[in-house]
C-alpha positions as CSV (number, residue, x, y, z in Angstrom):
1,M,0.0,0.0,0.0
2,F,1.4,3.3,-1.1
3,F,-0.7,6.4,-0.9
4,A,0.0,10.0,-1.5
5,E,-0.7,11.0,2.1
6,A,-2.0,14.5,1.4
7,R,-4.7,13.1,-0.9
8,V,-6.0,10.1,1.1
9,R,-9.3,10.5,2.8
10,V,-10.0,8.2,5.7
11,F,-13.6,7.6,7.0
12,I,-14.1,5.9,10.3
13,Y,-17.4,4.2,11.0
14,G,-18.6,5.2,14.5
15,Q,-20.4,2.0,15.6
16,P,-19.2,-1.5,16.4
17,V,-19.0,-3.8,13.4
18,D,-19.2,-7.6,13.3
19,A,-15.6,-8.7,12.6
20,R,-16.9,-11.5,10.4
21,K,-18.0,-9.0,7.7
22,S,-16.0,-9.1,4.5
23,Y,-16.0,-7.1,1.3
24,D,-19.7,-7.0,0.5
25,G,-20.9,-6.3,4.1
26,L,-18.4,-3.5,4.6
27,Y,-19.1,-2.1,1.1
28,A,-22.8,-1.9,2.1
29,L,-22.0,-0.1,5.4
30,A,-19.8,2.4,3.6
31,R,-22.4,3.0,0.9
32,N,-25.6,3.0,2.9
33,E,-24.7,4.0,6.4
34,M,-21.8,6.3,5.8
35,K,-23.3,7.7,2.6
36,Q,-19.9,7.5,0.8
37,D,-18.8,6.0,-2.5
38,P,-16.6,3.0,-1.8
39,L,-15.3,3.1,-5.4
40,S,-13.7,6.4,-4.7
41,G,-10.4,5.0,-3.6
42,H,-10.7,6.4,0.0
43,L,-10.1,4.3,3.1
44,F,-13.1,3.0,5.1
45,C,-12.2,1.9,8.6
46,F,-14.4,-0.4,10.7
47,I,-13.7,-1.5,14.3
48,N,-15.2,-4.5,16.1
49,R,-17.2,-4.3,19.4
50,R,-14.2,-5.1,21.6
51,A,-12.1,-2.5,19.8
52,N,-9.2,-4.9,19.3
53,Q,-9.7,-5.5,15.6
54,V,-9.9,-3.1,12.7
55,K,-10.7,-3.7,9.0
56,V,-10.0,-1.2,6.3
57,L,-11.7,-1.4,2.9
58,Y,-10.6,0.5,-0.2
59,W,-10.9,0.3,-3.9
60,D,-7.7,0.2,-6.0
61,R,-8.0,0.2,-9.8
62,S,-8.7,-3.5,-10.2
63,G,-10.8,-4.4,-7.1
64,F,-11.4,-4.1,-3.4
65,C,-8.7,-4.5,-0.9
66,L,-9.3,-5.4,2.7
67,W,-6.7,-5.1,5.5
68,S,-7.2,-6.4,8.9
69,K,-5.3,-5.8,12.1
70,R,-5.9,-7.4,15.5
71,L,-4.2,-6.2,18.6
72,E,-2.9,-9.0,20.9
73,Q,-3.2,-6.7,23.9
74,G,-5.1,-3.6,24.5
75,R,-7.6,-1.7,22.4
76,F,-7.6,0.8,19.6
77,F,-9.6,3.2,21.9
78,S,-11.1,3.0,25.3
79,D,-14.7,4.1,25.0
80,W,-17.3,3.6,22.2
81,S,-19.3,6.6,23.5
82,Q,-16.5,8.9,22.4
83,I,-16.4,7.5,18.8
84,R,-18.5,9.0,16.0
85,S,-18.5,8.4,12.3
86,C,-16.2,10.9,10.8
87,E,-13.5,11.7,8.3
88,T,-10.0,11.9,9.7
89,D,-6.5,12.6,8.4
90,W,-3.7,10.2,7.6
91,T,-1.8,11.0,10.7
92,H,-4.7,10.3,13.1
93,F,-5.4,7.1,11.2
94,K,-1.8,5.9,11.6
95,L,-2.0,6.7,15.4
96,L,-5.3,4.7,15.5
97,L,-3.6,1.7,13.9
98,E,-0.8,1.9,16.5
99,G,-3.3,1.9,19.3
100,V,-2.5,5.5,20.3
101,E,-5.6,7.5,21.3
102,P,-4.8,11.2,21.4
103,K,-7.1,12.6,24.1
104,S,-5.8,16.2,24.0
105,F,-3.5,18.0,21.7
106,R,-1.0,20.4,23.1
107,K,2.3,21.8,21.9
108,R,5.4,20.1,23.2
109,Y,7.1,23.5,23.3
110,S,6.2,27.1,22.9
111,R,8.1,29.7,21.1
112,L,9.5,32.4,23.2
113,P,8.4,35.9,22.1
114,T,11.2,37.9,20.5
115,T,11.9,41.3,21.9
């Protein structure tokens, strides 16, 4: 998988998904529930109820691709009530796949004012 990071759109489905769903079931969720076109080439991310498995569906020029990742320990996020269907950026998506849940964003340093 090689994407131009600036042009990739990532859509996260905000409800638990049966991890047994495959191409057709996930296509239907992206099309009917998320109101997006799965043939667009964007990434559609689906997470199971226990939040330890994620599936990503996307269309490349010759057919659908489906990735799956299961964490052996921990979860992708801690609370389903905090998750909504949304579009996110590539950086947040990579953090999600690593199991990092950014709760608050703050600068690591601040620039001193010049006098």
